[in-house]
C-alpha positions in Angstrom: -7.7 6.7 11.9 -7.7 3.9 9.4 -10.5 2.2 11.4 -12.5 5.4 11.3 -12.2 5.5 7.5 -13.3 1.8 7.3 -16.2 2.5 9.5 -17.4 5.2 7.2 -17.0 2.8 4.2 -19.2 0.3 6.0 -21.9 2.9 6.5 -21.7 4.0 2.8 -22.2 0.4 1.7 -25.4 0.0 3.7 -24.3 -1.1 7.2 -24.6 -4.8 6.2 -22.2 -7.8 6.6 -18.7 -6.5 6.0 -15.3 -8.0 5.5 -11.9 -6.4 6.0 -9.2 -8.2 3.9 -5.6 -7.3 4.8 -2.7 -8.3 2.7 0.6 -9.1 4.6 -0.5 -8.1 8.1 3.1 -8.3 9.5 2.9 -8.9 13.3 -0.8 -8.3 13.3 -0.7 -5.1 15.4 -2.6 -3.0 12.8 -5.4 -5.6 12.7 -5.6 -5.8 16.5 -5.9 -2.0 16.8 -8.5 -1.7 14.0 -10.6 -4.4 15.7 -10.2 -2.8 19.1 -11.6 0.5 17.7 -14.4 -1.2 15.8 -15.6 -2.9 19.0 -17.1 0.4 19.9 -19.6 0.0 17.0 -21.5 -3.1 18.1 -23.6 -3.3 15.0 -20.6 -3.3 12.7 -18.5 -5.5 14.9 -21.2 -8.2 15.1 -21.4 -8.3 11.3 -17.6 -8.1 10.7 -15.1 -10.6 9.4 -11.4 -9.8 9.3 -9.4 -11.9 6.8 -5.6 -11.9 6.5 -3.9 -13.0 3.3 -0.6 -14.4 4.5 1.3 -17.1 2.7 4.1 -17.4 5.3 3.4 -20.0 8.1 5.9 -18.2 10.3 4.2 -14.8 9.9 0.8 -16.4 10.5 2.1 -17.7 13.9 3.3 -14.2 14.8 0.0 -12.7 13.9 -2.0 -15.3 15.9 -0.1 -14.2 19.0 -2.1 -10.9 18.9 -5.3 -12.0 17.3 -8.1 -14.4 18.1 -11.7 -13.5 17.5 -13.0 -12.3 14.1 -9.8 -13.2 12.3 -9.1 -15.9 9.7 -6.1 -16.6 7.5 -6.2 -17.2 3.7 -3.7 -17.7 0.9 -5.7 -15.9 -1.8 -8.6 -13.3 -2.0 -10.4 -15.8 -4.2 -10.8 -18.1 -1.2 -12.7 -15.4 0.8 -16.5 -15.2 0.5 -17.7 -11.6 0.8 -20.3 -9.2 -0.5 -19.1 -5.8 0.9 -15.4 -5.4 1.7 -12.5 -3.2 2.3 -9.2 -4.5 1.0 -6.2 -3.0 3.0 -2.5 -3.2 2.3 0.1 -1.3 4.3 3.7 -1.4 3.0 3.2 -4.5 0.9 3.6 -3.5 -2.7 7.1 -1.9 -2.2 8.3 -5.4 -1.5 7.1 -7.0 -4.7 9.7 -8.1 -7.2 10.4 -5.5 -9.9 11.9 -5.5 -13.4 14.7 -2.8 -13.6 14.9 -1.3 -17.1 17.1 1.3 -18.7 16.5 3.2 -22.0 19.4 3.0 -24.5 18.9 2.7 -28.2 15.9 0.7 -27.1 14.4 -0.3 -23.8 16.6 -2.8 -22.1 15.9 -5.0 -19.0 18.6 -5.4 -16.3 19.4 -9.0 -15.5 21.9 -10.4 -13.0 24.7 -12.8 -13.7 27.5 -14.2 -11.5 31.1 -14.7 -12.3 33.3 -14.2 -9.2 30.7 -11.7 -8.1 27.3 -10.4 -9.3 27.2 -8.2 -12.3 24.4 -6.8 -14.5 23.6 -7.9 -18.0 21.3 -6.0 -20.3 18.8 -7.7 -22.6 16.0 -6.3 -24.8 12.9 -5.7 -22.7 10.0 -8.0 -23.1 6.7 -6.9 -24.9 5.0 -6.8 -21.5 7.4 -4.2 -20.2 7.0 -2.1 -23.4 3.2 -2.4 -23.0 3.4 -1.1 -19.4 5.1 2.1 -20.5 2.9 2.6 -23.5 -0.3 2.1 -21.4 0.9 4.8 -19.1 2.0 7.0 -22.0 5.5 7.2 -20.6 8.5 7.9 -22.9 11.8 7.4 -21.1 14.8 9.6 -22.2 18.0 7.9 -23.1 20.0 6.8 -20.0 16.9 6.8 -17.7 16.7 3.8 -15.4 13.6 2.8 -13.5 11.7 -0.2 -12.2 8.5 -1.7 -13.5 6.3 -3.6 -11.0 4.3 -6.0 -13.1 3.4 -8.0 -10.0 1.5 -4.9 -8.5 -0.6 -4.8 -11.7 -1.5 -8.5 -11.5 -2.3 -7.9 -7.8 -4.8 -5.1 -8.4 -6.3 -7.0 -11.3 -6.9 -10.0 -9.0 -8.5 -7.7 -6.3 -10.7 -6.0 -8.9 -12.0 -9.2 -10.3 -12.6 -10.7 -6.8 -14.2 -7.7 -5.2 -18.0 -7.6 -5.6 -18.6 -4.3 -3.8 -16.3 -2.2 -1.7 -13.1 -0.3 -1.4 -9.3 -0.8 -1.7 -6.9 1.2 0.5 -3.3 1.0 -0.5 -0.7 2.6 1.8 2.9 2.8 0.6 5.7 5.1 -0.5 5.7 6.1 -4.1 4.3 8.6 -6.6 2.0 9.1 -9.6 3.7 8.9 -13.0 4.3 12.7 -13.3 6.5 12.4 -10.2 7.8 8.9 -10.7 9.6 9.8 -13.9 11.1 13.2 -13.0 14.6 13.7 -14.4 16.2 13.6 -10.9 14.9 10.0 -10.5 16.8 8.8 -13.5 18.7 6.3 -11.4 15.5 4.6 -10.3 14.0 4.2 -6.8 15.5 0.8 -5.7 16.7 1.0 -2.1 18.1 -1.4 0.4 17.7 -1.4 4.1 20.2 -3.1 6.3 20.2 -2.6 10.1 18.2 0.6 9.8 20.7 2.0 7.3 19.7 2.9 3.7 21.9 2.0 0.7 21.7 1.4 -3.0 23.8 -1.7 -3.2 21.5 -4.7 -3.8 24.4 -7.1 -4.6 26.0 -6.7 -1.2 25.0 -8.5 2.0 22.9 -11.0 0.0 20.1 -12.3 2.1 20.7 -9.9 5.0 19.0 -6.7 3.7 15.5 -5.7 2.4 15.3 -4.6 -1.2 12.4 -2.3 -2.0 11.2 0.0 -4.8 8.7 2.8 -4.9 5.1 2.2 -6.1 3.8 3.9 -9.2 0.2 4.8 -8.1 -0.8 5.8 -11.6 -0.2 2.2 -12.7 -2.4 0.9 -9.9 -5.1 3.4 -10.9 -4.8 2.5 -14.6 -5.0 -1.2 -14.3 -7.5 -1.0 -11.5 -9.8 1.0 -13.8 -9.3 -1.5 -16.6 -10.9 -4.1 -14.4 -13.6 -2.1 -12.8 -12.1 -0.1 -9.9 -12.9 3.7 -9.8 -10.3 6.0 -8.2 -11.6 7.9 -5.2 -8.3 9.8 -4.8 -4.6 9.8 -3.8 -3.3 11.7 -0.8 -0.4 11.8 1.6 -0.6 9.7 4.7 -0.3 12.9 6.8 -3.2 14.6 5.0 -5.3 11.3 5.3 -4.7 11.2 9.1 -5.5 14.8 9.6 -8.6 14.8 7.5 -9.9 11.8 9.6 -9.5 13.8 12.8 -6.1 13.0 14.2 -5.8 16.4 15.9 -9.1 15.9 17.7 -7.9 12.4 18.7 -4.8 13.8 20.3 -6.8 16.4 22.2 -9.0 13.6 23.6 -5.9 11.7 24.7 -4.8 14.8 26.6 -8.2 15.0 28.4 -8.1 11.4 29.6 -5.8 12.1 32.5 -2.9 10.3 30.9 0.5 11.1 32.4 2.0 14.3 30.8 5.3 12.5 30.0 3.4 9.9 28.0 1.5 12.6 26.1 4.7 14.5 25.4 6.4 11.3 24.0 3.4 10.4 21.9 3.1 13.9 20.6 6.8 14.0 19.6 6.4 10.6 17.9 3.3 11.8 16.0 5.1 14.9 14.9 8.0 12.9 13.5 5.6 10.4 11.9 3.5 13.1 10.2 6.2 15.5 9.1 8.8 12.9 7.9 7.2 9.5 7.1 3.7 10.7 6.6 4.6 12.9 3.7 6.7 10.2 2.0 3.8 7.7 2.2 0.8 7.9 0.0 -2.8 6.6 0.4 -4.7 5.5 -2.7 -8.3 4.6 -2.4 -10.2 2.8 -5.1 -13.8 1.5 -5.1 -16.1 -0.9 -6.8 -19.7 0.5 -6.7 -22.3 2.2 -8.8 -21.6 5.6 -7.4 -18.3 7.4 -6.7 -18.2 8.2 -3.0 -16.6 11.1 -1.2 -14.6 9.9 1.8 -13.5 11.9 4.9 -9.9 10.8 4.5 -9.7 12.2 1.0 -11.0 15.8 1.4 -7.9 17.2 -0.2 -7.0 14.2 -2.4 -5.4 14.3 -5.8 -7.3 12.6 -8.6 -5.0 10.7 -10.9 -5.6 11.0 -14.6 
């Protein structure tokens, strides 16, 4: 479904040379599947480059086990020559470092100290953290704790400045500001994952669990717009997939004489994916072009103000 959307973007941009730039490709399976689908479009595939931005040598080796033709590896988007491109990130931003803050008499940042165990220390927040909330017109009530992802803002700024013409697809779990700062999220969104179990204890099992925080999509839209990216829309991953024809794709699978057990298992997995994960994850699409384009995956998208 993602490849279908990228194919439409390529057509909108004139069916010329095209570059897909993926941040943090993990094991490389998404890249492999996108390329396998796009091989069916010979004109696009012949004029396609797939660039992975991956700083970890170990992850590059894992990715290279699945990938060969069309793919190159880079440390920065600034190193990639392109005219028309789609920048893709899938579950990347939630792993960026964040600044936890809490509103008391003034905005305080949460630091960590150690004395026979980790403990938190509050210090007045920096001007940059104040500016973040002011730019988003967010006023936190007393006692409200949340996270500020300055790294995500710097990331979208770098993309906006490097992208000459094209689209940015960001897939992650999070909310726009009107959801992000609801009263029932006054403890923040920081979560830890350890052996497939979720907890809220970042100072336990140090080095043996992933620490993540939800993405504020309003911040990505705001700072993207400040550097030349227009917002095409924000939608759930479920809605994105359905708008791109997932139901029809499943029907085609059923007609291809695949074993009924395989179809049943895949249908069950898709139902779990769509109803559970798919509604938690959001898809934000931004663009850099003279005209705002209507995309098939965003038929029922929300437009962030």
